[in-house]
N, C-alpha and C positions, 0 to 999 in steps of 0.2 A: 353156695349155691342156692339156699335156703333164700335170701333176699331177692334173688333174681327170679324166685318161684312167686313171693310175695306181690311183688311188681308187677307181673305180666298180665292180670286182669284188667288194670286199669285202662288202656285204651279201648278195650269191649266197653267198659260202663262208658266212656267218653261218648263214641260213636252211639251206643243206646241213648245220652241224655240228648245230644244233636238232634237225632230222629225225634224223639218227644218233642224235642223246642220245635223244628221246622213246621207244622200243620199251626202250631200258636203264631210261628211270626206270619204265614202265609194268611190265617185266619185276620192276625193284626193289618195285614198291607189290604186286602177286600175288604173291610170293615172302613180303614180310612178312607181307599177308591170310593167306597159306596157312600161315605159322609161327603165328599169333595165333590164328584163327579156324577154320583148315584149309578142309575139303572146300567146307562150307556156305557160307563166307566167300566163298569163289571162285566159286563160282556165284550168288551172289548180287550181285558185281561183274559176269558176266557179263552178268545180266538188266537192271540199270543200265545197261550200257553199251546194249543190245538197245534200251532203251525210249528214250533218249538220242538213238540212230541214228534210229528209226522217226520220234521229235518234228522232230529237223532237217531231215528227209527226209518229211513228212506228206503234202504234195501230189501226190507222185510216190507211195505207199504207199498211200493210198487210192482211188487210179483200178486198184489190181490186182483181178482176177475176184471172190477171193472175200474181199478185204478191203470192197471196196463193197458187198457184199449184207450183210455183219456191219453195216457202218457203217450202211444202211439200215433195216436190222431193229430196229436201235436209236434210231435217229432217229425211228421212225412212233408218229404217235398213236396214244393209247387208244381203243379201241372206243367211238362215242357212245352212250347209251343214247335208245332209241324213247319216246316220249311214250305212255304209255298210256293216254289217253284218246282217240287219235286213230288211225284206222288208217295204217301207215308203209310206206313204201319205203327200203330202204335202198339204194345204190347205191356198187360197187366202181370203182377205176379201170380201164378198159379196157386190155386186154393188147395190147401193141403200139401204143397210141394215143399217135402222137409230139407231143409238145407239150400231150396233153389236149385238144385240141379238141374231139374228137367226144363225151367226156364231158361237155364242157360245154356243148354241144349240146343232148345229151339231157336232163341234169338242167334247161336251161331248159325244153325241150318239158312237163318234166313238172310244173313249175310253174303250165299251164293248170288243173290239175285239182286244183282249191283244196282240197277237203274231206280230202287227205290229207297227211301231215308225209313230207318230202325228207330222210334224213341220207346222207351221204359218208362211206365207211369209205375209211381210209387203208390200202387193201389192193388187191391186184389179185390174180384167181384165172387163174394159169396152167394151158392145157391144153396138156398132155402125153402123149404115146404115138402109137401108129402105126393103133389103132382107133380110129374117130371115136365110139362108144358108148360105149366104155370112158372115154374122155377128157372124155363130158358129164358121164357117172357119177360118176368125180371128182369134178368140180366140184362137180354139184349136191350130193355129200357135203359138200367145204367150204363150201358154200355154207349148208347148215343150220347146221353149226358158227355161222357169224358171226351165222344169225338169232337162234339161243342164247343168244349172248352179247349179241347188242342188243337182243334185246326185238323186235325189228320184225317185220312180217306177211309180206312181202314184199322179196325181194333180187334186184336188177335186177344181170347182172352181162355180162362177154362179149369177144369180140376184135374186134383191125380189122384187115381183111386188105387187103394192098397188091398191088396189080398195075398194071402200065402208067402207075405214076405219080398213080392213083387210089387213095384208099382205102374200103373197106367195111365199115362197122359190122354185126357181128354179135349180137345180144343173145338171152338167155335169161331167162327168169323162176324163182326158186324159191319155194315158200311153205313160212310157217312150220309150218303143218299140211296133211295131206292133203287134200286135194280132187280130189274123181272130176272128171276136165277129159277134151279131147280129144287123142287121140294128137299133134297137131302143136300143140299147146298151148306157146308158152316159146321159139320160135325165130324169128326177125326178121332179114329180110337188108334192110338200108337201102340207097337209093339214092344214087350218089357226086354226080349232077349236082344237083339242090336236095336240100337234107339235110329232110328231111321224116318223121317217124315214122307208118309206116303206117296205115291205116284200122284193118286187120286188129290191131295194136297196143293201140290204145285201145279197140277190141271186146274184145278179150281183156281187158284190163284192167276194164272195167266189169263182166264176168262175173265175173274173179278176186276181184273186191271183192264180187260178192254173194255168190260159193261162199264166201269167209271168215267174214261175217258169216252164213249160214247154218251151215256148219261149228261154229261156237263157240256159236250155237244149238242146235244139236243137240249138243254137249255139257252145255248145262244143260237140255236135255229129259231126259239120261239120268238126272240128278241129281232129278227131279220126286220129290217126296215127302220129298226134305231141304231144310234150310235154304239158301236161297245168294241170297236177295236180297242182301246184301250183293256176293257175286260180279258179280252184276250191273251192278252201277253204271261201270265200265269198258266193259264191253260196249255197253252204253246209251249213254254218250257217247262213246265211236266212229261208232256207226251215227247219231246223232243231228246230229254236225258234218258225217259223209258228206253226208246228204241235206240241210243248209243250204246248207251251201258247194259242192257238188258240181253242182247242179241245171244244165242242160245243157250239162253239159261233153262232151269226145269221150268215146264210147261208153257214156256215161251215159245207157240207154235208158230209154223209160218203164216198159217193162216192167220192170228192173235196179230203177230207182227203187219202182215198187209192191212186189216181194216185199221189197224190204229193207225198207222204210217198215210193211211188216205182221211181218217179225222185231222191229222196235222196240216195235210193241205189243203182241205176245206177253209181250214182256221187261217193259215197265211192268205190264202186268197180273197179272204173277208177284208182281215186286215189292209191288204197292198189296194183293195179297190177305194176305202173310204179313208185311208192315210193318204192316197195319192202315190206310193210308195211302189219303185220297182221290185227292191229285192225280195221283199215277202212273196210277192208274185215270182220270182224267179226259181224260189226256193219250194213253191209249192208244186211249181212245174214239174223240177226234178223229184218233188216225193210223188207223183202223182205216176210217173214213170217208174219208178221203183216198186210201187205198187203193183203196177201192170204186170210186173214180174214175176209177181207172187200170185195175183189173180188173174188166170190165165184164162184166156175165152174156153178152154177144153173144159176146165176144173168147176171154176164158176163164171158162166157166160154173163148172166145178171150184172153182177158186183163187176166182172168187166166192164158191161158197157157203163155201169154206172159212173165207172173210174175215167172211162173215155169221155164219157160226157162232160164231167167236170175238168177235166183234163182240156176240154175247147174252152169252156167258161175261163180257166186262165191263160190261155192264150191269146183269145180274143180281148181279152184288156189289155195285158202288154201290147198286142198288135195296135190297138187303136191307138196306144201313146207312142208308136215309133213308126217311122217314114216311111219304111216297104212293107213289103204285104207278106211276106214268108209267114210270120208267125198266124196272121186271117187266114191264112190258106191251110195251114197246119192245123188251124182250131175246126174247119170247115170240115176239114177230111176226119177230123176226131168224133165230132158230133154225127156224123155219116157212118160211120164205122158203129158208132154205138147203136144208131137205129138198125142195124143186121139183127141185133140181139132185143132192143127194147121195141120191139113190134107193138102195132094198135092190140092187135088181138090178144099178145100175153100181158102188155103193161101199159094198159090204154094212158093214165095220166103221166107216168115215165115216159112214153113216148112222145105224149102233149110236150112235157117240159123240155127235152132234147128239141123237138120241133123250133118251139122259141128261141133256144140257144143257137140254131143253124140260122136263123133268122136273122138274129143278133150280126153273127160274125158276117153273115152277107151283106146286111145293110152296112155296114163299114166297109168292107170292099166295093160295094156299089157307089158308096159317094165318091170313091178317088180313082174312079173309072168314068170315061167319059160318056157310056153307054148306059141303057136302064135295065140290062138285064138281071142284075145281081139284086137290085133293087126288086123287081119284079117276083125274083123267085123269093126274097124276103118277106114279101106281103102272102105270097103263096105259102110259106113255112108256117107265118105267124095265123091265117084263116084256118090253117089242118089242126093247129093246135087248139084254136078256140070250138072247134067240134066237140073236144074231150074235156077242155077247162072251161065247163060252162060255170055261168055265175052263181050257180045253183050249188055245185057238187064243191068248188074251190074259188070260192068268192076272189081272194087275194090274187091268186094264181091269174086268175081271169083279169084282173085290175092289169096286173104284170102285161100280158100279151096283149091288152090294147091298148097300153101306152106306149109299146113296144111297136104295133101295130101304127099307130100315130105318128110314131117318128118316120117310118118310110116311107108311110103316105106322102108325109110332108116333104122329105128328099125328092119323092116324085113329084110333085108336084111344084117343084122350084124351078125342075126342067119343063115342064109343060106351060105351055099360054093360057091356059081356062085355069079354074081356080076349084074343080071340082074334087080334084085330090087333095087340097089345103083344107077345104070343107068337110069332107070326110077326117080328116085328120084332127080339126078341132072336135068333131065330133067323139071319136077314140078319146082321147082325152079327159073330154070332161065325163063320159063314160065312167072312166078309170077312177074318175076323182071322186065318185061314187061309194068306190068300196076304199079308195084309199086316201083314207081320212087323216087329217092331221095329229088327230088324238089316237087311231090305232098303229099309223107305223109313219111316223113323222120326215123322216128320208126320204122313203117312196113318192110321198105326199108331196114334198119340195121338189123332186127329180119332175112328178109329172106336172108341176105351175110352170116350172122351168120350160116344159117341153109344150106347155099349152101357149104359151107367153110366143115362144117361137114362130107356132104354126099361124097365131094369131099376127105377130108381127110381117110376116111375110104376104099373108092376105091382106093388111093395113096398106103395106108397102105398092098394092096392086091398087089400090082403091082412092080416091079424090079426099077424104074425110080421117079426119084423124083417131075415131070412136076405135077403131081395132088395136092401133097402136097406141094408147092410152090403156086400152086393156091389158095388151101387151105388159108393160111398165109395170102396171099393178100386179101382175101373176108374175113377175122376174123378183119384186119387192116381196110378196109373198113367200117365195121360194127362198130368199136370203135371211130371213127369220129363222130357216132352222138349215140351212145351207151355212155354215159360219166357216169362217176362213180356219178357226182352231180346230174344228171338230173335222172336216172334209175340204182339205184347202183347195184341190183340185175341180170338184166340184164347183165351192164359190167362185172360182177365177173364172170357170167357165159360163157360170149367170152372170155374174160382174160382165161378161164379154157380152152376151145377148143382150143386157140391161143398155149397155152402152151401143148397139147398133138400134135398138127402139129409142132409143133419147135422141141418135144423133138423127133420126128418120123425121121424128118428130121436128126436132130443130130446123132441117130442110124445110120445114113448111111454116114454119114460125118467122118473125119477123126479129128479133132479138136473138142472139147468141149465148143464152142464160143455158137453153139444153143441150146446144151445142160444146159450151164448156163444160157442162159436167159430164158428157160423152167423154171429151178428149180424160177425165179423172179417172172414171170409171174404166177405161180401158190401161192406162197405167197402172191402174192399183192391180188389175185381172194378170198384167207382165209380172206384178212380183211374184205369183206363183207359177203363173204359167211361163216357164223359163226353158229356154232353148236347149238344157239340157234333160231336160225332165221329160217335155213333151214339145218336140219339135215343130211339129206341124201346128200344132193350137197355136204354140207362140208365135208362129209366122201369121196363121188367122189374124190372132189380135193384135200384129203389127201390122196387118194389111188394114183393118177395121181401123186401127188410129191415126194411118194414113190418111182415111177418105174423111174420118172428123176433122182433121186440120186442114185439109183442102177447103173442106167448107166453111170454116172459119176465116181462113185466110182469102177467101174469096170475098168477104164482105170487110175484111179490113184494108187497108193501103200499103203497108209494108209488106215484106216478102219473109219476114221470119217463119210462119206459120207453115207457108210454102214449103221453106227450106225443110221443116223437120218433116211435111208430110214425102215428102223425096226419099230423105232419109228411112224411114218407117217402110215405103215399100220395096226398096231396095233391099232392104233387112229382110223384108220377107219371103224377095225372091230367090235369097241365099237355101230356104229349104222348099219355100214353093217351086220344083223343078219341073219341064215339061215332062218327063219321063217319071214322075212319081203323081202329082197331082194335075194331070192336063187341064183341068175344069180351072182352077184354080190359080194355076199359071196365069193363064190367057186373062184371067179378071183382074189380078193384080198389075200385071202387063198393060192391061186396058186401062187401069186409074192413075201407073202411074205416066204413061205418055198425058192423061188428061191433066195433071197438075205441071206437068213440064210444059205444056202448052201455055196453061197461065200463066205460069213463071216467066217463060219464055217470051210471052206478050205484055207482064207487066214490065219485065226490061226494057224491052225495045219501046216501048210508050215511052220508060224514062228518058232513055236516052233521045228518042225524037223531042220530049219536050227540053231538054237541054239545050238540044241545038238550034231550037227554034226559038228559044229566050231571046228576047234583044238584047245587045250589052250596051248601055247608056253610057253617052261619052262620058269621056273622062275632062271633071273641069280642075283647074292649073290647082284648086285648094285641097282638092282632095289627097290623103295620103299616098305616097307610092306601096304597093299591094308588098306584103312580108315585112312592113316597117311598122 
């Protein structure tokens, strides 16, 4: 036992000796490092020592105030990106939300609105300061930065107040786009007894989504006259999804749905017009009709009239591409209905807009009839619109109606012997171009250049010189700089067709065949987009024009190949240009077909006569037998 007591202190003594030796060893190491590496070496050793100490004591270090904030910053997830095909609400962590319980409840409640995407951000907005207004302003500014980074439409954020053991969430909205809203929007106090989002929250959400759709729609409206069909795709998908999945959701009222459906139809109409596609127009017509079931004349007469007006526009575009006139008649009826509420006394500019649209539907109908009554009505409607659509008040709308008036006057002038209407048409188009500049509204500028070219071409056809025709060619070529096949295929084909006519007329007055060859090439190009399936009457018109150009070429050649092609083109045109549908065009194409058949028949007869009249030389004995 004694021996054991005597030996027990030895390990303690050894430990003490080691501790005393450690500083000596460390000092020796420092000395040697300094001798070899200098001051930089000593600094490196110190850093390594510090890092080793932090690693060894990490559990305590990471709890320190500054370190904990830094660690949380490094461990945060990257901000997610919103789905551009849906309206989206991003949601941050709620400040002072112990355990995240309130955030989870709000998130679950938002899922009731199926038409929107909910994305969660691993961030929290902290309200700091002593002035509430300043706190909230700073929070809104940071919220907009998060919206810009994520691409979301709305950010929901806030804080949780604690008092007497109760938690009271306070929520705020921030929108990606500036929308006009009530001053009190975006602040909601939730009750603590039974956790439910207040009815006002849902009501404001419905209004907010509606305003976001309206704001985006207004941004596109500002770009009218430019090609924006490709930009509208995400917006259309967002609104379509919202209407499809948001039915009967809290706060999504009948009025909100009707207004949003109207915006969808308007965007679809623009896409259908610019891309030359009928499916978006068909969907737009259906959406307008559905909106009229909610936007009734009794409840909201002016909204009802606005929807009738735009329904008429979509129907007129469809009707212009179809062979029948049912859609055009419907368009006229819709515009006349709109004018029952859109009176000049109540809403003069809206009245003028509908008068303009009515004139367009009447002009297309008049083009397909033998008389001029509809065309005269169209001119009267345009002139009425210009009484309110003055250049001083609404310069671009004034220019639009001037352009349309020029078209109607040109169509009337084509059916009259004189040139007064045609000169008026040229003047109207030139006036429109004073406001419809290429810089401001490139597609509208191109459209008016095209129409000016057509009026000049008809005038040039009635004159002996070629100045007007050359002006027409220049106008068409200018239009094609903006009316490209990739952007607006049907408009491009329309201008190609018109250019072909002007080139053919010039070619008829020139000795060579270069202009005629170019005209044939241009018509064939137009037919690549002007197909019978998409626009049967336009297709037939270009086929007929191609036939005339081929006949002119055939008249200057000895063979019959061009003439045979001309006959085929005219016969194809008559498959759609029937007497019942378009009597004037039917008669014109039959006349052209008869002319080419006569030339072909005469040439065939002459060839036969030449063969019979040719003398047969006497056969000599030395000539080989035929066929051997």
